[in-house]
N, C-alpha and C positions, 0 to 999 in steps of 0.2 A: 414538607416533612423531612426532618434530618435523618439520614440513614444511620444505622448502628451496626456494631460488630455482629456478624452472622447474616446480615442482609445480603441479598444478591443484587449485583449491578452488572450492566454490560460494559465491556471495555473494547476499544478499537484494536484492529491489527496494527502492528508497528514493526518496521524492519530497520535494522541498523547495519548498513552495508559495510562500514569500516571494520566491524568485528566478525564478518563473514557468517552472520546468522546466530552467533553465540547468545545474543540477548533478544532475538526476535520474539514477537508475540503473535499468536493467532487469536484474533478477537472472538468474543463470545461472552457468556454469562460467567461471573466469578463471585466468590464469597468474600465479603469484607473481613479482613483479618485485623486491621488496625486503622484507626482514625488518628492522624497526627495533628499536633498543634499547628496553628497557622504558621506558615513560612512565607516570606515575601508577601504577607498580607492575605494569603490564601490557605485554606485547609487542604491537606493531602490525605490520600487513602491508599492502603496496601491490600492485596488480595492473597488468599491462601494459595490459589493455583498459580500465582505469578511471583515467586520469590525474587527479591532484588529489584522489584519494579514498584514505583510509586507514581500516583497520578493526582493531578489537580482535581479535587472533588467537584468544584463548581463546573469545570469543563466536562467531566464525566457525566454529571447530572444533566447538563444541557443536551448531551447527545443520546440519552436513553431511548427516545422514541425511534430515531433512525437506526440506532444500533440493534434494537429489538427486531425491527423489520429485516435488517440485513442478516442477523445471526440466528434468530428464532431460539431454539432450545440448545444450540451448540455451546459446549463448554469452552471457556478460554483456556489456552495452554501456552506453555513457553516453547522455546526454540527448537526442540529436538529437530535436527536437520531434516530427518525424514518427514516430519510434520510440515515443514516449511516448503518442501520441494514443490508441491503442487501449487501453493500460493505464489511462489517465486516464478513458476512457469506462467501463471496467469498474468502476473505483473509484466513479465517479459513480453508476452503476447500483446498486452495493452500498449506498451511502449513501441513495439514494432508496428502496430496498427497506426499509432500517431505518426510515426516516421513515414510509413507508407502514404498516409494522407498528405503529408508535407511534400513528399516527392511527386505525388500526383498533381499537387497544386503547382509545383515548379514546371512539370510537363505541360500543364494547361497554359501557364503563362507563356511558355516557349511556343505553343501552337498559336496563341492569340497575338503574340508580339515576338516574332522570330528574331528581330534585330536586338532583343535584350540579351540573349545568350550567345556566346561564341561556340565553336565546335567542341572545345574542351569542356564547356559547361554541359552541353548536350550529352557528351560521353559520360560525364560524371553522373548525370541523372540516370542513364541506362545502367551504369555499374551499381548505383544505390538501389535501383529497383531489383536487380538480380540478387544483391546481397540480402535484402529484406526477404525476398521470396525463399532463398535458401535457409535463412534463419527460421522463418515460419515453418518450413518443412521439418526442420530439426525439432521444433517444439511440438509437433503433432504427436 
């Protein structure tokens, strides 16, 4: 079924770090404003709630089921820095958790194979652990 103007579709969250949040999108459900001619062999769609954003319609349609589970009845909205603050904190926490797991892996390797790391490496692992702990505390 081909969507039409006025239909509602889910869009994903998207951040653009280089413009410091100016064009960020908080995902959710949005109203189709315009269906564009095919570009690069693909149709594109624009939404009322997301001015200056266009999406590949095929990709948006493929993600509807998972986006609906993720966002439920939440409306999509653009960048307002206050709107993005909580989402950015969540992303930062996720990245720090990944970094923490990587440091823990290095510490485990050091315990299993102490000859792999020199003293400077072991000190770096300790410093990284402390830095991650301090950053996590700031994000609480």
